C-alpha positions as CSV (number, residue, x, y, z in Angstrom):
1,M,52.3,-58.0,28.0
2,V,49.5,-55.2,28.4
3,A,50.5,-53.7,25.5
4,D,50.4,-56.4,23.2
5,A,47.4,-57.5,24.4
6,V,46.1,-54.2,23.2
7,V,47.6,-54.1,20.2
8,Y,46.9,-57.5,19.0
9,H,43.2,-57.5,20.4
10,P,40.4,-58.5,17.7
11,S,38.6,-54.9,18.4
12,V,42.0,-53.2,17.3
13,A,42.2,-55.3,14.2
14,H,38.4,-54.6,13.4
15,Y,38.8,-51.0,13.5
16,L,41.8,-51.1,11.5
17,R,39.6,-52.8,8.8
18,F,36.7,-50.3,9.3
19,V,39.0,-47.2,8.7
20,A,40.6,-48.8,6.2
21,T,37.4,-48.4,3.9
22,T,36.3,-45.4,2.4
23,L,32.8,-46.1,3.5
24,G,33.9,-46.1,7.0
25,R,35.9,-43.1,7.0
26,D,33.0,-41.4,5.2
27,K,30.2,-42.5,7.8
28,V,32.4,-41.1,10.6
29,L,32.9,-37.8,8.6
30,R,29.3,-37.6,7.9
31,T,28.3,-37.8,11.5
32,L,30.3,-35.4,12.7
33,Q,29.3,-33.1,9.7
34,Y,25.7,-33.4,10.7
35,F,26.1,-33.1,14.5
36,A,28.3,-29.7,14.1
37,R,25.2,-28.8,11.8
38,F,22.8,-29.6,14.5
39,Y,25.4,-28.2,17.0
40,S,25.9,-24.7,15.5
41,W,22.2,-24.1,15.3
42,Y,21.3,-25.2,19.1
43,L,24.4,-22.8,19.7
44,F,22.9,-19.9,17.5
45,R,19.3,-20.6,19.0
46,T,20.9,-20.3,22.8
47,N,22.2,-17.1,21.8
48,N,25.8,-17.8,22.2
49,T,28.5,-15.7,20.4
50,K,29.9,-16.2,17.0
51,A,33.4,-16.9,18.4
52,V,31.6,-20.2,20.1
53,I,29.4,-21.0,16.9
54,A,32.3,-20.5,14.5
55,P,34.5,-24.0,15.1
56,W,31.2,-25.9,14.7
57,D,30.3,-24.1,11.6
58,A,33.7,-24.8,10.4
59,I,33.6,-28.4,10.7
60,K,30.1,-28.8,9.1
61,K,31.6,-26.9,5.8
62,Q,35.0,-28.6,5.9
63,F,33.9,-31.9,6.4
64,G,30.8,-31.4,4.1
65,L,34.0,-30.3,1.4
66,T,35.9,-33.3,2.2
67,R,33.3,-35.9,1.8
68,K,32.1,-33.9,-1.7
69,V,35.7,-35.3,-2.5
70,L,35.8,-38.4,-1.2
71,R,32.7,-39.9,-3.1
72,A,33.8,-38.0,-6.5
73,G,33.4,-40.9,-8.9
74,K,31.0,-43.2,-6.8
75,F,28.0,-42.6,-9.1
76,V,30.1,-45.3,-11.6
77,E,29.3,-47.8,-8.3
78,H,25.3,-47.2,-8.5
79,L,25.7,-47.2,-12.5
80,K,26.9,-50.5,-12.5
81,A,24.5,-51.4,-9.4
82,A,21.4,-50.3,-11.3
83,A,22.8,-52.3,-14.5
84,V,23.3,-55.3,-12.5
85,A,19.6,-54.8,-11.6
86,F,18.3,-54.5,-14.9
87,D,20.2,-57.5,-16.2
88,N,18.3,-59.5,-13.5
89,K,16.1,-61.2,-16.0
90,N,14.2,-63.8,-12.9
91,P,14.1,-61.7,-10.1
92,A,12.5,-62.9,-6.9
93,D,10.3,-60.1,-6.9
94,P,9.8,-57.8,-10.1
95,V,8.5,-54.8,-7.9
96,L,11.7,-54.8,-5.7
97,K,14.3,-55.0,-8.9
98,N,12.5,-52.0,-10.6
99,L,12.5,-50.2,-6.9
100,A,16.2,-51.3,-7.1
101,I,16.8,-49.6,-10.5
102,G,15.2,-46.4,-9.5
103,R,17.0,-46.0,-6.4
104,Q,20.1,-46.4,-7.9
105,L,19.7,-44.4,-10.3
106,G,18.7,-41.4,-8.7
107,Y,21.6,-41.9,-6.4
108,A,24.1,-42.2,-9.6
109,G,22.4,-39.0,-10.5
110,Y,22.9,-37.4,-7.5
111,L,26.6,-38.1,-7.5
112,G,27.2,-37.3,-11.0
113,L,25.8,-34.1,-11.0
114,D,27.5,-33.5,-7.1
115,V,31.0,-34.2,-8.7
116,L,30.3,-31.2,-11.3
117,T,29.8,-28.8,-8.8
118,L,33.2,-29.9,-7.2
119,V,35.8,-27.0,-8.9
120,D,33.2,-24.6,-7.8
121,A,32.8,-26.0,-4.1
122,L,36.6,-25.8,-4.0
123,G,37.2,-23.0,-5.1
124,V,39.3,-24.1,-8.3
125,K,36.9,-22.2,-10.6
126,K,33.5,-20.6,-9.8
127,F,30.4,-20.8,-12.5
128,E,27.1,-19.4,-12.3
129,S,25.4,-23.0,-13.0
130,A,26.8,-24.7,-9.9
131,K,24.1,-23.7,-7.7
132,K,21.6,-25.0,-10.1
133,L,23.3,-28.3,-10.7
134,Q,23.4,-28.6,-7.1
135,E,19.6,-28.4,-7.0
136,H,19.3,-31.2,-9.9
137,A,21.8,-33.2,-7.6
138,Y,19.2,-32.6,-4.6
139,R,16.3,-33.6,-6.5
140,A,18.2,-36.9,-8.2
141,W,19.0,-37.8,-4.7
142,F,15.2,-37.1,-3.3
143,S,13.9,-39.5,-6.0
144,G,16.7,-42.0,-4.8
145,L,15.7,-42.0,-1.6
146,V,12.3,-42.1,-2.2
147,F,12.4,-45.3,-4.6
148,S,14.3,-46.9,-1.3
149,F,11.9,-45.8,1.0
150,A,9.0,-47.6,-1.1
151,A,11.2,-50.5,-1.3
152,G,11.1,-51.0,2.6
153,V,7.5,-50.2,2.9
154,Y,6.9,-53.0,-0.1
155,T,9.4,-55.1,1.8
156,L,7.6,-55.0,5.3
157,Y,4.6,-55.7,3.4
158,R,5.6,-58.9,2.0
159,L,7.3,-60.3,4.9
160,A,3.9,-59.7,7.0
161,E,2.4,-61.8,4.2
162,K,4.9,-64.4,4.0
163,E,5.0,-64.3,8.1
164,K,0.9,-65.4,8.0
165,T,1.9,-68.5,6.1
166,V,4.7,-69.7,8.7
167,D,3.8,-72.9,11.2
168,R,5.8,-72.1,13.9
169,K,4.9,-75.5,15.6
170,E,7.4,-76.8,13.0
171,G,11.2,-76.4,13.3
172,E,11.6,-75.1,9.7
173,G,8.7,-72.8,10.5
174,V,10.3,-71.3,13.7
175,V,13.6,-71.3,11.6
176,E,11.6,-69.0,8.7
177,A,10.3,-66.8,11.4
178,K,13.2,-66.0,12.8
179,K,14.8,-65.0,9.2
180,I,11.4,-63.1,8.6
181,E,12.1,-61.2,11.9
182,R,15.7,-60.6,11.1
183,E,14.6,-59.1,7.5
184,R,12.0,-57.1,9.2
185,V,14.4,-55.4,11.2
186,A,17.0,-54.7,8.9
187,A,14.0,-53.2,6.6
188,R,12.8,-50.8,9.6
189,I,16.3,-49.5,10.3
190,Q,16.8,-48.8,6.5
191,L,13.5,-46.9,6.7
192,V,14.5,-45.0,9.5
193,S,17.7,-43.8,7.8
194,D,15.9,-43.0,4.3
195,V,13.3,-40.9,6.6
196,C,16.1,-39.0,8.2
197,D,18.1,-38.7,5.0
198,L,14.9,-37.3,2.9
199,T,15.1,-34.2,5.3
200,V,18.5,-32.8,3.3
201,P,16.8,-32.7,0.3
202,I,13.5,-31.6,1.5
203,A,15.1,-28.7,3.2
204,A,17.8,-27.8,0.4
205,L,15.2,-28.1,-2.3
206,G,12.5,-26.0,0.0
207,Y,9.5,-28.8,-0.4
208,A,9.2,-28.1,3.6
209,N,10.6,-25.8,6.1
210,L,13.2,-27.5,8.3
211,D,15.7,-25.7,10.2
212,D,19.4,-26.8,10.5
213,G,18.4,-28.3,14.2
214,I,16.2,-30.9,12.5
215,V,17.9,-31.8,9.1
216,G,21.1,-31.8,11.6
217,I,20.0,-34.5,14.1
218,A,18.2,-36.4,11.3
219,G,21.4,-36.6,9.3
220,T,23.5,-37.8,12.6
221,V,20.6,-40.1,13.3
222,S,20.9,-41.5,9.5
223,S,25.0,-41.2,9.8
224,L,25.3,-43.6,13.0
225,I,23.1,-46.2,11.5
226,G,25.7,-46.0,8.4
227,V,28.3,-46.3,10.9
228,W,27.0,-49.4,12.4
229,S,26.1,-50.9,8.8
230,A,29.8,-50.1,8.0
231,W,31.1,-52.0,11.1
232,K,29.4,-55.0,10.9
233,K,30.2,-55.2,7.2
234,T,34.2,-55.3,8.2
235,A,33.7,-57.4,11.3
């Protein structure tokens, strides 16, 4: 039957695995949040009424708050990742090891400080230091992203150097060249994601004058990359 063909289709099973993960749901919500941020800015700039802008502004704020709740406690995951990287006594590349530690500690600091502002964001208990804590959280996220960006640039450099030693005339060389190309594509995609994400703390901390249009579209791009990555992991 047609209904059975749809219900039992592998794509449906894949979709269910995807939405069953917190990461998958978060990336979808993040995409909608940042697109709403961009679109509400666009509507404002094109002189639309407050009534037209309000739903998109609400999506931006409510989905942002929902994601803040979902990521509560996630800092432990990054602290563990930093500890695992630090305990690796024989890393393939010491530079990437140290950059990974910096990245994970930056993310852990961001999420740890971010969760402290949750009661204020939810309106349970307002306190004056919440804004300052959020600024420190953004600084930690910024540092983590800088480490991630540096790791991406270094990875591309190492791959370029490694490619020079590959003999494409041999079978093993052809296989190695294909592997290098896959790694290069992954590194470039991560770099694009990091650059897009950097716009958020840069704008929030006032390091550059970036409006909601730029931050919104950049956040949407990095979120879509995250959705794609999460979708692949649940294949």
